C-alpha positions as a LaTeX table, in Angstrom:
\begin{tabular}{lrrr}
\hline
Residue & $x$ (\AA) & $y$ (\AA) & $z$ (\AA) \\
\hline
Met1 & 0.00 & 0.00 & 0.00 \\
Arg2 & 1.47 & 3.36 & $-1.07$ \\
Val3 & 1.78 & 6.02 & 1.65 \\
Asp4 & 0.00 & 9.33 & 1.04 \\
Arg5 & 2.23 & 12.28 & 0.08 \\
Pro6 & $-0.16$ & 15.26 & 0.09 \\
Leu7 & 2.21 & 17.92 & $-1.30$ \\
Leu8 & 3.14 & 15.77 & $-4.29$ \\
Gly9 & $-0.53$ & 15.05 & $-4.89$ \\
Ile10 & $-1.32$ & 18.77 & $-4.74$ \\
Thr11 & 1.46 & 19.60 & $-7.23$ \\
Leu12 & 0.19 & 17.01 & $-9.69$ \\
Met13 & $-3.37$ & 18.31 & $-9.33$ \\
Val14 & $-2.19$ & 21.84 & $-10.15$ \\
Gly15 & $-0.78$ & 20.41 & $-13.39$ \\
Phe16 & $-4.19$ & 18.94 & $-14.16$ \\
Cys17 & $-5.81$ & 22.31 & $-13.42$ \\
Ala18 & $-3.55$ & 23.93 & $-16.03$ \\
Ala19 & $-4.07$ & 21.28 & $-18.75$ \\
Ala20 & $-7.86$ & 20.91 & $-18.45$ \\
Pro21 & $-8.92$ & 24.49 & $-19.36$ \\
Val22 & $-6.67$ & 24.54 & $-22.43$ \\
Gly23 & $-8.27$ & 21.30 & $-23.63$ \\
Asp24 & $-11.72$ & 22.73 & $-22.88$ \\
Ala25 & $-10.85$ & 25.83 & $-24.91$ \\
Met26 & $-9.94$ & 23.63 & $-27.89$ \\
Ala27 & $-13.25$ & 21.79 & $-27.53$ \\
Lys28 & $-15.08$ & 25.13 & $-27.41$ \\
Leu29 & $-13.24$ & 26.31 & $-30.55$ \\
Leu30 & $-14.70$ & 23.30 & $-32.32$ \\
Gly31 & $-18.13$ & 24.65 & $-31.33$ \\
Gly32 & $-20.94$ & 22.70 & $-32.90$ \\
Ser33 & $-18.97$ & 21.88 & $-36.05$ \\
Val34 & $-17.90$ & 18.39 & $-34.89$ \\
Pro35 & $-20.64$ & 16.03 & $-33.62$ \\
Leu36 & $-20.32$ & 15.14 & $-29.93$ \\
Pro37 & $-19.93$ & 11.33 & $-30.36$ \\
Glu38 & $-17.16$ & 11.91 & $-32.92$ \\
Leu39 & $-15.31$ & 14.34 & $-30.63$ \\
Leu40 & $-15.57$ & 11.95 & $-27.67$ \\
Leu41 & $-14.49$ & 8.97 & $-29.79$ \\
Val42 & $-11.36$ & 10.78 & $-31.01$ \\
Arg43 & $-10.64$ & 12.02 & $-27.48$ \\
Phe44 & $-10.58$ & 8.51 & $-25.97$ \\
Ala45 & $-9.01$ & 6.80 & $-28.99$ \\
Ala46 & $-6.14$ & 9.31 & $-28.75$ \\
Gln47 & $-5.74$ & 8.40 & $-25.08$ \\
Ala48 & $-5.33$ & 4.72 & $-25.93$ \\
Leu49 & $-3.03$ & 5.36 & $-28.91$ \\
Leu50 & $-0.76$ & 7.65 & $-26.88$ \\
Leu51 & $-0.36$ & 5.29 & $-23.94$ \\
Leu52 & $-0.18$ & 1.85 & $-25.56$ \\
Pro53 & 3.31 & 2.48 & $-27.06$ \\
Ile54 & 4.54 & 3.59 & $-23.62$ \\
Ile55 & 3.21 & 0.39 & $-22.09$ \\
Trp56 & 4.87 & $-1.70$ & $-24.81$ \\
His57 & 8.20 & 0.17 & $-24.51$ \\
Thr58 & 8.31 & $-0.13$ & $-20.71$ \\
Ala59 & 7.09 & $-3.76$ & $-20.71$ \\
Arg60 & 4.18 & $-2.99$ & $-18.39$ \\
Pro61 & 1.55 & $-5.76$ & $-18.23$ \\
Leu62 & $-1.69$ & $-4.57$ & $-19.85$ \\
Ser63 & $-3.87$ & $-6.24$ & $-17.26$ \\
Met64 & $-5.75$ & $-5.68$ & $-14.02$ \\
Ser65 & $-7.87$ & $-7.68$ & $-11.63$ \\
Arg66 & $-11.49$ & $-8.47$ & $-12.46$ \\
Asn67 & $-12.74$ & $-6.11$ & $-9.76$ \\
Ala68 & $-10.48$ & $-3.33$ & $-11.06$ \\
Leu69 & $-11.77$ & $-3.93$ & $-14.60$ \\
Tyr70 & $-15.37$ & $-3.58$ & $-13.42$ \\
Leu71 & $-14.46$ & $-0.32$ & $-11.69$ \\
Thr72 & $-12.67$ & 0.84 & $-14.84$ \\
Ile73 & $-15.81$ & 0.24 & $-16.90$ \\
Ile74 & $-17.83$ & 2.30 & $-14.41$ \\
Arg75 & $-15.12$ & 4.98 & $-14.42$ \\
Ser76 & $-15.13$ & 5.06 & $-18.24$ \\
Leu77 & $-18.91$ & 5.48 & $-18.39$ \\
Leu78 & $-18.73$ & 8.32 & $-15.87$ \\
His79 & $-15.92$ & 9.93 & $-17.87$ \\
Ile80 & $-17.90$ & 9.74 & $-21.12$ \\
Val81 & $-21.02$ & 11.28 & $-19.53$ \\
Gly82 & $-19.03$ & 13.98 & $-17.73$ \\
Leu83 & $-17.02$ & 15.04 & $-20.79$ \\
Gly84 & $-20.08$ & 14.86 & $-23.02$ \\
Ala85 & $-22.00$ & 17.19 & $-20.71$ \\
Met86 & $-19.02$ & 19.57 & $-20.42$ \\
Phe87 & $-18.37$ & 19.74 & $-24.17$ \\
Thr88 & $-22.07$ & 20.41 & $-24.75$ \\
Ala89 & $-22.12$ & 23.15 & $-22.09$ \\
Leu90 & $-19.12$ & 24.81 & $-23.73$ \\
Arg91 & $-21.15$ & 25.30 & $-26.89$ \\
Phe92 & $-23.48$ & 27.61 & $-24.99$ \\
Leu93 & $-21.50$ & 29.10 & $-22.08$ \\
Pro94 & $-18.28$ & 31.11 & $-21.74$ \\
Leu95 & $-15.31$ & 28.96 & $-20.72$ \\
Ala96 & $-14.83$ & 30.51 & $-17.28$ \\
Asp97 & $-18.55$ & 30.35 & $-16.47$ \\
Ala98 & $-18.84$ & 26.68 & $-17.47$ \\
Val99 & $-15.79$ & 25.72 & $-15.40$ \\
Ala100 & $-16.91$ & 27.83 & $-12.43$ \\
Met101 & $-20.42$ & 26.39 & $-12.39$ \\
Ala102 & $-18.97$ & 22.87 & $-12.42$ \\
Phe103 & $-16.99$ & 23.71 & $-9.32$ \\
Val104 & $-19.60$ & 22.59 & $-6.93$ \\
Met105 & $-17.76$ & 19.32 & $-7.69$ \\
Pro106 & $-15.03$ & 19.63 & $-5.01$ \\
Phe107 & $-17.72$ & 20.36 & $-2.43$ \\
Ile108 & $-19.64$ & 17.25 & $-3.50$ \\
Met109 & $-16.41$ & 15.25 & $-3.62$ \\
Leu110 & $-15.50$ & 16.34 & $-0.10$ \\
Leu111 & $-18.79$ & 15.00 & 1.23 \\
Leu112 & $-18.61$ & 11.80 & $-0.82$ \\
Gly113 & $-15.02$ & 11.18 & 0.29 \\
Trp114 & $-16.22$ & 11.39 & 3.88 \\
Leu115 & $-19.39$ & 9.33 & 3.37 \\
Val116 & $-18.12$ & 6.68 & 0.92 \\
Leu117 & $-14.39$ & 6.34 & 1.58 \\
Ser118 & $-14.41$ & 7.33 & 5.28 \\
Glu119 & $-11.66$ & 9.84 & 4.58 \\
Glu120 & $-10.75$ & 12.34 & 7.27 \\
Val121 & $-12.06$ & 15.81 & 6.47 \\
Gly122 & $-11.40$ & 18.07 & 9.42 \\
Ala123 & $-12.37$ & 21.66 & 10.12 \\
His124 & $-9.57$ & 23.19 & 8.02 \\
Arg125 & $-10.58$ & 21.38 & 4.83 \\
Ile126 & $-14.28$ & 22.10 & 5.42 \\
Leu127 & $-13.43$ & 25.78 & 5.87 \\
Ala128 & $-11.30$ & 25.89 & 2.71 \\
Cys129 & $-13.99$ & 24.14 & 0.64 \\
Thr130 & $-16.73$ & 26.37 & 2.03 \\
Val131 & $-14.80$ & 29.55 & 1.29 \\
Gly132 & $-13.89$ & 28.26 & $-2.17$ \\
Phe133 & $-17.51$ & 27.36 & $-2.84$ \\
Ala134 & $-18.59$ & 30.87 & $-1.78$ \\
Gly135 & $-16.03$ & 32.30 & $-4.20$ \\
Thr136 & $-17.43$ & 30.10 & $-6.95$ \\
Met137 & $-20.89$ & 31.53 & $-6.37$ \\
Leu138 & $-19.43$ & 35.00 & $-6.88$ \\
Val139 & $-17.91$ & 33.93 & $-10.20$ \\
Val140 & $-21.11$ & 32.36 & $-11.47$ \\
Gln141 & $-23.30$ & 35.05 & $-12.97$ \\
Pro142 & $-26.84$ & 33.80 & $-13.53$ \\
Ser143 & $-27.48$ & 33.39 & $-17.24$ \\
Phe144 & $-30.39$ & 30.95 & $-17.25$ \\
Ala145 & $-32.65$ & 33.50 & $-18.92$ \\
Glu146 & $-30.26$ & 33.75 & $-21.88$ \\
Val147 & $-29.02$ & 30.16 & $-22.12$ \\
Gly148 & $-31.88$ & 28.09 & $-20.76$ \\
Ala149 & $-31.54$ & 24.39 & $-19.90$ \\
Pro150 & $-27.90$ & 24.00 & $-21.10$ \\
Ala151 & $-26.87$ & 26.22 & $-18.19$ \\
Leu152 & $-27.67$ & 23.29 & $-15.88$ \\
Leu153 & $-25.20$ & 20.95 & $-17.62$ \\
Pro154 & $-22.17$ & 22.01 & $-15.52$ \\
Ile155 & $-24.07$ & 20.90 & $-12.41$ \\
Leu156 & $-24.40$ & 17.44 & $-13.98$ \\
Val157 & $-20.68$ & 17.59 & $-14.79$ \\
Ala158 & $-19.93$ & 18.36 & $-11.14$ \\
Phe159 & $-21.84$ & 15.39 & $-9.77$ \\
Val160 & $-20.56$ & 12.92 & $-12.38$ \\
Phe161 & $-16.93$ & 13.94 & $-11.95$ \\
Ala162 & $-17.20$ & 13.79 & $-8.18$ \\
Leu163 & $-18.13$ & 10.11 & $-8.55$ \\
Phe164 & $-15.47$ & 9.70 & $-11.25$ \\
Met165 & $-12.72$ & 10.98 & $-8.96$ \\
Leu166 & $-13.76$ & 8.76 & $-6.08$ \\
Val167 & $-13.62$ & 5.69 & $-8.32$ \\
Ser168 & $-10.26$ & 6.92 & $-9.66$ \\
Arg169 & $-8.95$ & 7.28 & $-6.13$ \\
Lys170 & $-9.85$ & 3.66 & $-5.38$ \\
Leu171 & $-8.26$ & 2.38 & $-8.60$ \\
Ala172 & $-5.15$ & 4.57 & $-8.38$ \\
Lys173 & $-4.07$ & 3.08 & $-5.06$ \\
Glu174 & $-3.50$ & $-0.39$ & $-6.55$ \\
Asn175 & $-3.00$ & 0.10 & $-10.32$ \\
Asp176 & $-0.32$ & 1.62 & $-12.52$ \\
Pro177 & $-1.68$ & 5.01 & $-13.70$ \\
Ile178 & $-0.51$ & 4.60 & $-17.30$ \\
Val179 & $-1.98$ & 1.09 & $-17.59$ \\
Met180 & $-5.19$ & 2.28 & $-15.92$ \\
Gln181 & $-5.56$ & 5.22 & $-18.33$ \\
Ala182 & $-4.74$ & 3.08 & $-21.38$ \\
Ile183 & $-7.33$ & 0.46 & $-20.48$ \\
Ser184 & $-9.84$ & 3.23 & $-19.73$ \\
Gly185 & $-9.16$ & 4.71 & $-23.18$ \\
Leu186 & $-9.67$ & 1.32 & $-24.82$ \\
Val187 & $-12.87$ & 0.64 & $-22.87$ \\
Ser188 & $-14.28$ & 4.09 & $-23.69$ \\
Thr189 & $-13.40$ & 3.68 & $-27.38$ \\
Leu190 & $-15.11$ & 0.29 & $-27.49$ \\
Ile191 & $-18.21$ & 1.81 & $-25.89$ \\
Leu192 & $-18.32$ & 4.90 & $-28.11$ \\
Ala193 & $-17.51$ & 3.35 & $-31.51$ \\
Pro194 & $-20.78$ & 1.40 & $-31.92$ \\
Val195 & $-22.78$ & 4.24 & $-30.38$ \\
Ala196 & $-21.30$ & 6.72 & $-32.88$ \\
Leu197 & $-22.02$ & 4.35 & $-35.78$ \\
Leu198 & $-25.62$ & 3.77 & $-34.67$ \\
Leu199 & $-26.25$ & 7.50 & $-34.30$ \\
Ala200 & $-24.65$ & 8.17 & $-37.68$ \\
His201 & $-27.04$ & 5.76 & $-39.42$ \\
Ala202 & $-29.98$ & 7.14 & $-37.42$ \\
Glu203 & $-29.19$ & 10.65 & $-38.76$ \\
Val204 & $-29.83$ & 12.30 & $-35.39$ \\
Pro205 & $-29.21$ & 16.09 & $-35.52$ \\
Tyr206 & $-25.87$ & 17.14 & $-33.93$ \\
Phe207 & $-24.83$ & 13.47 & $-33.71$ \\
Asp208 & $-24.18$ & 12.59 & $-37.35$ \\
Ile209 & $-20.64$ & 11.50 & $-38.22$ \\
Arg210 & $-18.67$ & 13.41 & $-40.89$ \\
Met211 & $-15.05$ & 13.87 & $-41.97$ \\
Pro212 & $-13.39$ & 16.77 & $-40.09$ \\
Asp213 & $-11.15$ & 19.25 & $-41.91$ \\
Ala214 & $-7.46$ & 19.75 & $-41.07$ \\
Arg215 & $-8.11$ & 22.43 & $-38.42$ \\
Glu216 & $-10.72$ & 20.28 & $-36.68$ \\
Trp217 & $-8.38$ & 17.26 & $-36.68$ \\
Met218 & $-5.66$ & 19.36 & $-35.04$ \\
Leu219 & $-8.03$ & 20.67 & $-32.38$ \\
Met220 & $-9.46$ & 17.21 & $-31.67$ \\
Ala221 & $-5.92$ & 15.82 & $-31.41$ \\
Gly222 & $-5.11$ & 18.61 & $-28.94$ \\
Val223 & $-8.18$ & 17.74 & $-26.87$ \\
Gly224 & $-7.04$ & 14.10 & $-26.82$ \\
Val225 & $-3.42$ & 14.84 & $-25.87$ \\
Leu226 & $-4.24$ & 17.39 & $-23.17$ \\
Gly227 & $-7.05$ & 15.22 & $-21.83$ \\
Thr228 & $-4.71$ & 12.24 & $-21.59$ \\
Val229 & $-1.88$ & 14.17 & $-19.92$ \\
Gly230 & $-4.27$ & 16.01 & $-17.63$ \\
His231 & $-6.02$ & 12.91 & $-16.39$ \\
Leu232 & $-2.72$ & 11.11 & $-15.91$ \\
Leu233 & $-1.71$ & 13.96 & $-13.62$ \\
Met234 & $-5.04$ & 13.71 & $-11.82$ \\
Thr235 & $-4.68$ & 9.94 & $-11.45$ \\
Trp236 & $-1.20$ & 10.33 & $-10.00$ \\
Ala237 & $-2.48$ & 13.05 & $-7.68$ \\
Leu238 & $-5.20$ & 10.74 & $-6.36$ \\
Arg239 & $-2.55$ & 8.06 & $-5.88$ \\
Phe240 & $-0.67$ & 10.26 & $-3.44$ \\
Ala241 & $-3.35$ & 12.34 & $-1.69$ \\
Pro242 & $-6.92$ & 11.88 & $-0.40$ \\
Ala243 & $-9.81$ & 13.30 & $-2.40$ \\
Ala244 & $-10.65$ & 15.61 & 0.51 \\
Thr245 & $-7.15$ & 17.14 & 0.36 \\
Leu246 & $-7.25$ & 17.70 & $-3.39$ \\
Ala247 & $-10.78$ & 19.14 & $-3.47$ \\
Pro248 & $-9.86$ & 22.75 & $-2.56$ \\
Val249 & $-6.79$ & 22.73 & $-4.85$ \\
Gln250 & $-8.97$ & 22.14 & $-7.87$ \\
Tyr251 & $-10.49$ & 25.57 & $-7.40$ \\
Leu252 & $-7.32$ & 26.88 & $-9.06$ \\
Glu253 & $-8.74$ & 25.64 & $-12.36$ \\
Ile254 & $-11.19$ & 28.57 & $-12.38$ \\
Pro255 & $-8.67$ & 31.44 & $-12.55$ \\
Ile256 & $-6.64$ & 29.46 & $-15.09$ \\
Ala257 & $-9.80$ & 28.96 & $-17.18$ \\
Thr258 & $-10.51$ & 32.70 & $-16.88$ \\
Ile259 & $-7.06$ & 33.55 & $-18.24$ \\
Val260 & $-7.40$ & 31.05 & $-21.09$ \\
Gly261 & $-10.91$ & 32.32 & $-21.85$ \\
Trp262 & $-9.63$ & 35.91 & $-22.10$ \\
Leu263 & $-6.64$ & 34.98 & $-24.28$ \\
Val264 & $-8.65$ & 32.86 & $-26.71$ \\
Phe265 & $-12.20$ & 34.27 & $-26.63$ \\
Arg266 & $-11.69$ & 37.71 & $-25.02$ \\
Asp267 & $-14.17$ & 36.77 & $-22.26$ \\
Leu268 & $-13.28$ & 38.61 & $-19.05$ \\
Pro269 & $-15.14$ & 38.33 & $-15.71$ \\
Asp270 & $-16.61$ & 41.48 & $-14.17$ \\
Gly271 & $-15.62$ & 42.89 & $-10.76$ \\
Ile272 & $-17.72$ & 40.50 & $-8.68$ \\
Ala273 & $-16.42$ & 37.50 & $-10.61$ \\
Ala274 & $-12.84$ & 38.73 & $-10.18$ \\
Leu275 & $-13.44$ & 38.95 & $-6.43$ \\
Gly276 & $-14.74$ & 35.38 & $-6.49$ \\
Ile277 & $-11.62$ & 34.20 & $-8.31$ \\
Ala278 & $-9.44$ & 35.87 & $-5.65$ \\
Val279 & $-11.41$ & 34.12 & $-2.89$ \\
Ile280 & $-11.04$ & 30.77 & $-4.66$ \\
Met281 & $-7.29$ & 31.20 & $-5.05$ \\
Ala282 & $-6.99$ & 32.17 & $-1.37$ \\
Ala283 & $-8.85$ & 29.01 & $-0.33$ \\
Gly284 & $-6.59$ & 26.85 & $-2.51$ \\
Leu285 & $-3.42$ & 28.45 & $-1.15$ \\
Tyr286 & $-4.70$ & 28.07 & 2.41 \\
Ile287 & $-5.12$ & 24.32 & 2.09 \\
Val288 & $-1.65$ & 23.99 & 0.50 \\
Leu289 & $-0.10$ & 25.86 & 3.43 \\
Phe290 & $-2.13$ & 23.82 & 5.91 \\
Glu291 & $-0.99$ & 20.51 & 4.35 \\
Arg292 & 2.62 & 21.75 & 4.54 \\
Ala293 & 2.30 & 22.86 & 8.17 \\
Ala294 & 0.34 & 19.88 & 9.53 \\
Pro295 & 3.15 & 17.27 & 9.35 \\
Lys296 & 5.59 & 19.72 & 10.95 \\
Ala297 & 3.18 & 20.43 & 13.79 \\
Ala298 & 2.57 & 16.70 & 14.32 \\
Lys299 & 6.31 & 16.02 & 14.36 \\
Ala300 & 6.91 & 18.85 & 16.82 \\
Ser301 & 4.17 & 17.56 & 19.14 \\
Arg302 & 5.83 & 14.15 & 19.24 \\
Leu303 & 9.13 & 15.71 & 20.24 \\
Val304 & 7.62 & 17.58 & 23.19 \\
Pro305 & 7.91 & 15.43 & 26.36 \\
Asp306 & 4.78 & 14.79 & 28.39 \\
Gly307 & 4.76 & 16.69 & 31.69 \\
\hline
\end{tabular}
């Protein structure tokens, strides 16, 4: 059993927080031009194609226990639903808004980590998540009147990915991250390929398959590469740190998404949203400092003699 190393887990999660918004921006640039099943199929096929050569070169066994395979299938289904909902939301919402609205996820994950995995939460983590959640509410500017039902999709994303991360945490403790991600990519591809073909023959609007142009291929490849690298970082993070520890750190994805959204789409939050981003960053930094200070305090307390 691998021992938790919270600071390493936090560092890896920050890497995920940087990769994910760039991949989301590429997906948003594709807009509605590429059908959703096709985009998802390329995303997961790229994950498998990128990782299988690494597995072959490093002589890793492409296998896992039956129980782990069942969990991987569940994880893959959650991943497909979560990404599908997020990519759809990005067609209607600004990048920063979609990411921010999905950030009820760490709050949900904190509670699920406590209820399902019996992970220690503690007052400091609850405080950091609560403050970060309050900051998220400042970033989210109600747009239901303009967007309608698609504005609710990031809430679905939040719940699905909270479950996804808890399953990932369980798998990451006992399985090689690269093997786990490669098998997940293969499983997702096998699930999506027949679905995409069926929808193509059914001629369902927004789901029909067509040949992308060169620009669309490049963007879809970018979504696949960044998605693969990002989720490897997340898997490694969950291997070294509890979900409750990583929950507040993920709030850093919102300011990064805001910067990417401004650079690519010239979307910039207003004053209230900027205040929310500052609150979110403060909550994330607080938990990092707390995780750094806690082991030192525990070590110091052991060195102090009783009486």
